[in-house]
C-alpha positions as CSV (number, residue, x, y, z in Angstrom):
1,M,-29.0,-16.6,193.4
2,R,-28.6,-16.1,197.2
3,A,-24.8,-16.9,196.9
4,A,-24.4,-14.1,194.4
5,R,-26.4,-11.7,196.6
6,V,-24.4,-12.5,199.7
7,L,-21.2,-12.0,197.7
8,S,-22.5,-8.6,196.6
9,L,-23.3,-7.7,200.2
10,L,-19.8,-8.6,201.3
11,L,-18.2,-6.5,198.5
12,L,-20.5,-3.5,199.3
13,L,-19.3,-3.5,202.9
14,Q,-15.7,-3.9,201.8
15,A,-16.0,-0.9,199.3
16,R,-18.0,1.4,201.6
17,R,-16.8,0.4,205.0
18,A,-20.2,0.7,206.7
19,M,-23.8,0.5,205.5
20,T,-27.2,0.3,207.3
21,A,-29.6,-2.5,206.6
22,A,-31.9,0.0,204.8
23,E,-29.0,1.1,202.5
24,L,-28.1,-2.5,201.7
25,A,-31.7,-3.4,201.1
26,V,-32.0,-0.6,198.5
27,E,-28.7,-1.6,196.7
28,L,-29.6,-5.3,196.6
29,E,-33.3,-4.8,196.0
30,V,-34.4,-7.0,198.9
31,S,-36.0,-6.5,202.2
32,E,-34.1,-5.5,205.4
33,R,-35.0,-8.9,206.9
34,T,-33.3,-10.6,204.0
35,V,-30.2,-8.4,204.6
36,Q,-30.2,-9.5,208.2
37,R,-30.3,-13.1,207.2
38,D,-27.5,-12.7,204.7
39,V,-25.3,-10.9,207.2
40,A,-25.8,-13.8,209.6
41,A,-24.8,-16.2,206.8
42,L,-21.6,-14.3,206.3
43,A,-20.8,-14.4,210.0
44,E,-21.5,-18.2,210.1
45,A,-19.1,-18.6,207.1
46,G,-16.3,-16.9,209.1
47,V,-16.4,-13.4,207.6
48,P,-15.7,-10.8,210.4
49,V,-18.8,-8.7,210.0
50,Y,-20.5,-7.0,212.9
51,A,-23.3,-4.5,213.7
52,E,-22.9,-1.1,215.3
53,R,-25.8,0.7,217.0
54,G,-26.5,4.4,217.0
55,R,-26.7,7.3,214.5
56,A,-23.5,6.3,212.8
57,G,-24.2,2.6,213.1
58,G,-24.7,-0.1,210.5
59,Y,-22.9,-3.2,209.4
60,R,-19.1,-3.2,209.2
61,L,-16.2,-5.5,208.4
62,V,-13.3,-5.7,210.9
63,D,-10.7,-3.1,210.0
64,G,-8.1,-4.5,207.6
65,Y,-10.3,-7.4,206.3
66,R,-10.3,-7.6,202.5
67,T,-11.3,-10.4,200.1
68,R,-10.0,-10.8,196.6
69,L,-12.4,-12.9,194.6
70,T,-11.9,-11.6,191.1
71,G,-8.3,-12.6,190.2
72,L,-7.9,-9.2,188.5
73,E,-4.8,-7.0,188.9
74,R,-5.4,-3.4,189.9
75,A,-4.5,-2.0,186.4
76,E,-6.9,-4.5,184.8
77,A,-9.7,-3.4,187.2
78,E,-9.2,0.3,186.5
79,V,-9.6,-0.3,182.8
80,L,-12.7,-2.4,183.3
81,L,-14.2,0.4,185.5
82,L,-13.8,2.8,182.7
83,A,-16.2,0.7,180.7
84,G,-18.9,0.9,183.3
85,L,-21.6,3.1,181.7
86,P,-24.4,3.1,184.3
87,G,-27.0,4.9,182.2
88,P,-26.8,2.8,179.0
89,L,-26.5,-0.4,181.1
90,H,-29.6,0.5,182.9
91,E,-31.4,1.2,179.7
92,M,-30.4,-2.2,178.3
93,G,-31.7,-4.0,181.5
94,L,-28.2,-4.9,182.7
95,A,-28.1,-2.8,185.8
96,G,-27.9,-5.8,188.1
97,Q,-25.0,-7.4,186.3
98,A,-23.3,-4.0,186.2
99,L,-23.6,-3.6,189.9
100,A,-22.1,-7.1,190.6
101,A,-19.2,-6.4,188.2
102,R,-18.5,-3.0,189.8
103,L,-18.5,-4.4,193.2
104,K,-16.0,-7.0,192.3
105,V,-13.8,-4.4,190.7
106,A,-14.3,-2.2,193.8
107,A,-12.9,-5.1,195.9
108,I,-9.5,-4.4,194.3
109,L,-9.7,-0.6,194.0
110,G,-11.4,0.3,197.2
111,D,-13.6,2.7,195.0
112,G,-13.1,5.6,197.4
113,P,-12.4,9.3,196.5
114,G,-9.6,9.6,194.0
115,T,-10.2,6.3,192.2
116,V,-11.1,5.9,188.5
117,T,-14.8,6.5,189.1
118,Q,-14.1,9.9,190.5
119,R,-11.8,10.8,187.5
120,F,-13.7,9.8,184.4
121,H,-17.4,9.9,183.4
122,L,-19.1,9.4,180.1
123,D,-22.2,11.5,179.3
124,A,-23.2,10.0,175.9
125,P,-26.3,12.1,174.8
126,A,-25.7,15.3,172.8
127,W,-26.3,18.7,174.4
128,F,-29.8,20.1,174.7
129,R,-31.4,16.7,174.2
130,T,-33.3,14.6,176.7
131,A,-32.4,11.0,176.0
132,R,-35.3,8.5,176.3
133,P,-34.4,4.9,175.9
134,P,-36.5,3.1,173.3
135,A,-39.3,0.9,174.7
136,L,-37.9,-2.2,173.1
137,L,-34.3,-1.7,173.9
138,G,-34.3,-4.3,176.7
139,A,-35.7,-7.1,174.4
140,V,-33.2,-6.2,171.6
141,A,-30.3,-6.1,174.1
142,R,-31.4,-9.6,175.4
143,A,-31.2,-11.0,171.9
144,V,-27.8,-9.5,171.4
145,W,-26.5,-10.8,174.7
146,E,-27.8,-14.3,174.2
147,D,-27.1,-14.6,170.4
148,R,-30.7,-15.2,169.7
149,V,-32.4,-14.6,166.3
150,L,-34.5,-11.4,166.6
151,R,-38.0,-11.3,165.0
152,A,-39.1,-7.7,164.7
153,R,-41.2,-5.2,162.9
154,Y,-39.2,-2.2,161.7
155,A,-40.7,1.1,160.5
156,R,-39.0,3.1,157.8
157,D,-40.2,5.6,155.1
158,G,-43.7,5.4,156.5
159,A,-44.0,1.6,156.2
160,A,-43.4,-1.2,158.7
161,R,-41.9,-4.5,157.6
162,E,-41.4,-7.8,159.3
163,R,-37.7,-8.7,159.7
164,T,-35.7,-11.6,161.1
165,V,-32.1,-10.7,161.9
166,E,-29.1,-11.9,163.7
167,P,-28.3,-9.2,166.3
168,Y,-24.6,-8.7,166.7
169,G,-24.3,-5.5,168.7
170,L,-25.7,-2.3,170.0
171,V,-24.2,1.2,169.5
172,L,-25.1,4.3,171.4
173,K,-24.5,7.4,169.2
174,A,-25.4,10.9,170.4
175,G,-28.3,9.7,172.5
176,H,-29.6,7.3,169.9
177,W,-29.4,3.5,170.0
178,Y,-28.6,1.5,166.9
179,L,-28.7,-2.3,166.4
180,V,-26.1,-3.8,164.1
181,A,-27.4,-7.1,162.7
182,R,-27.0,-9.5,159.8
183,A,-30.1,-9.5,157.6
184,D,-31.6,-12.3,155.5
185,D,-29.3,-11.4,152.6
186,R,-26.3,-12.1,155.0
187,R,-25.3,-8.4,154.9
188,F,-24.7,-6.4,158.0
189,R,-27.0,-3.4,158.5
190,A,-27.7,-0.8,161.1
191,Y,-31.2,-0.2,162.5
192,R,-32.5,2.6,164.7
193,V,-33.8,0.8,167.8
194,D,-36.6,3.5,168.4
195,R,-38.0,2.5,165.0
196,F,-38.8,-1.0,166.1
197,E,-42.5,-1.4,166.6
198,A,-42.1,-5.0,167.8
199,A,-39.1,-7.1,168.8
200,E,-39.0,-10.6,170.2
201,P,-35.9,-12.8,170.8
202,G,-36.6,-16.2,169.4
203,E,-35.6,-19.6,170.8
204,E,-33.2,-20.2,167.9
205,R,-29.6,-19.1,168.4
206,F,-27.1,-18.1,165.7
207,T,-23.4,-18.6,165.4
208,R,-21.4,-15.4,165.3
209,D,-19.0,-14.6,162.5
210,A,-15.7,-14.6,164.4
211,D,-14.2,-12.1,161.9
212,F,-16.9,-9.4,162.5
213,D,-15.6,-6.3,164.2
214,L,-18.4,-4.1,165.6
215,A,-16.2,-1.0,166.1
216,A,-14.7,-1.2,162.7
217,F,-18.1,-1.8,161.0
218,W,-19.6,1.2,162.8
219,E,-16.7,3.5,161.9
220,A,-17.0,2.6,158.2
221,K,-20.8,2.8,158.3
222,S,-20.7,6.2,159.9
223,A,-18.3,7.6,157.4
224,E,-20.4,6.1,154.5
225,F,-23.6,7.6,155.9
226,A,-22.1,11.0,156.4
227,R,-20.7,11.1,152.9
228,S,-23.9,9.9,151.3
229,L,-25.7,13.0,152.5
230,L,-23.4,15.4,150.8
231,R,-25.0,15.5,147.3
232,E,-24.3,19.1,146.3
233,H,-21.4,21.6,146.4
234,V,-21.1,25.3,147.0
235,T,-18.0,27.5,146.5
236,V,-17.1,29.6,149.5
237,R,-14.5,32.2,150.2
238,L,-13.3,32.0,153.9
239,S,-11.4,34.3,156.2
240,A,-8.7,32.9,158.4
241,R,-11.3,32.9,161.2
242,G,-13.8,31.1,158.9
243,V,-11.3,28.4,158.2
244,A,-10.8,27.9,161.9
245,R,-14.5,27.8,162.6
246,L,-15.4,25.5,159.7
247,P,-14.7,22.2,161.5
248,R,-16.9,23.4,164.5
249,T,-19.7,24.5,162.2
250,L,-20.0,21.6,159.7
251,E,-20.0,17.9,159.9
252,A,-16.4,16.6,160.1
253,T,-16.4,14.8,156.7
254,A,-17.7,17.9,154.8
255,A,-15.3,20.3,156.6
256,A,-12.2,18.0,155.9
257,E,-13.1,17.7,152.2
258,A,-13.6,21.4,151.9
259,L,-10.3,22.4,153.5
260,D,-8.5,19.9,151.2
261,T,-9.6,22.0,148.2
262,A,-8.3,25.3,149.7
263,G,-5.8,27.2,147.6
264,E,-3.4,29.9,148.5
265,P,-4.8,33.0,150.4
266,D,-5.7,36.0,148.3
267,E,-4.7,39.6,148.9
268,E,-7.3,39.8,151.7
269,G,-6.1,36.6,153.4
270,R,-9.1,34.6,152.3
271,V,-9.1,31.2,150.7
272,T,-11.6,29.7,148.3
273,V,-13.0,26.2,149.0
274,R,-15.4,23.8,147.3
275,L,-17.8,22.7,150.1
276,P,-19.9,19.5,149.9
277,V,-23.4,20.1,151.4
278,E,-26.6,18.1,151.9
279,S,-28.7,20.7,150.1
280,Q,-28.9,24.4,149.4
281,E,-31.2,24.9,152.4
282,V,-28.7,23.3,154.7
283,A,-25.9,25.3,153.1
284,Y,-27.8,28.5,153.8
285,D,-28.1,27.7,157.5
286,Q,-24.4,26.8,157.7
287,M,-23.3,30.0,156.0
288,L,-25.5,32.1,158.3
289,R,-23.6,30.5,161.3
290,L,-20.3,31.6,159.8
291,G,-21.6,35.1,159.2
292,P,-19.1,37.6,157.6
293,E,-16.3,35.0,157.8
294,A,-17.7,33.2,154.7
295,E,-18.7,34.7,151.3
296,V,-20.7,32.4,149.0
297,L,-19.4,32.7,145.4
298,D,-21.5,29.9,143.7
299,P,-24.2,29.0,143.1
300,P,-25.7,32.4,142.2
301,E,-29.1,31.8,143.9
302,L,-27.5,30.9,147.2
303,R,-25.2,34.0,146.9
304,E,-28.2,36.2,146.3
305,R,-30.1,34.7,149.3
306,M,-27.1,35.3,151.5
307,A,-27.0,38.9,150.3
308,R,-30.7,39.4,151.1
309,A,-30.1,38.1,154.6
310,A,-27.1,40.4,155.1
311,R,-29.2,43.4,154.0
312,R,-32.0,42.5,156.4
313,A,-29.5,42.2,159.2
314,A,-27.9,45.5,158.3
315,A,-31.3,47.2,158.2
316,L,-32.2,45.9,161.7
317,Y,-29.0,47.2,163.2
318,Q,-29.3,50.6,161.4
319,C,-32.9,51.0,162.8
320,Q,-31.6,50.2,166.3
321,Q,-28.8,52.8,166.0
322,V,-31.3,55.5,164.9
323,S,-33.6,54.6,167.8
324,D,-30.7,54.7,170.3
325,R,-29.6,58.2,169.0
326,R,-33.2,59.5,169.4
327,S,-33.4,58.2,172.9
328,A,-30.1,59.8,173.8
329,G,-31.2,63.2,172.5
330,R,-34.3,63.3,174.7
């Protein structure tokens, strides 16, 4: 444990050139006295580290001294650094391991201004949403990391059931954590981590299926889930602008399927598409977002509902225009 901490201290000094005992103590989560002892151990081992006094003081390495303890080439280190997601790693309880790995990568890159960390950043959660990590994420992540069978209580459809699964991987999608695991029936399934009411890694370990591909499974599962929601269809006439806005307004699968049905533009430049939707209520909200760029042709009840919405909007604007003219005439 101490050897790893001393190595981290050395790599911190190499990456940042100078740090005070207080700064090192915060990074390593130890006392300043422990930092002083570790610096002394480095000096005894022949590492050229020294202390400077004053406002700009702190511990430093002799200029030009560098250690390469990782065996990584620079290009390899840059790619690894792109995988460093500090927020999600902290949520999974892996912040300490992440710091050690980043320090080793920094030993190669220098990690100063202009390096990969200053050029790329992943902000996983969706806009306008405060992401809160699930309370049991750490326990689930530990089971995934150690290949331990997970015993859990999972809530769904208003009922909680006991489950024993083999946890293969975690996926962070739009601010939500999902566990991909093999269930008792030997099928792989996805579970929302925030729906676990209890989760405890067992002593028993499982042997992973070497052919399982987490990324491929998730891609297929996501497409299957998105398609399963689209149970109804509406017929819509779109302007050129509506066609352009459709992929930004609808889920990607629905937008792609709709545009595949588009025929030739009519005399007004509009095209007719058959749009898969989750429900008439969802379709109503989607059509409102498209405004006059979309005309619902079928079903008749949705078309009438859109017409009523258009009349209400027109009445509101006409009232405002009358009010503005009266105010101007005073």
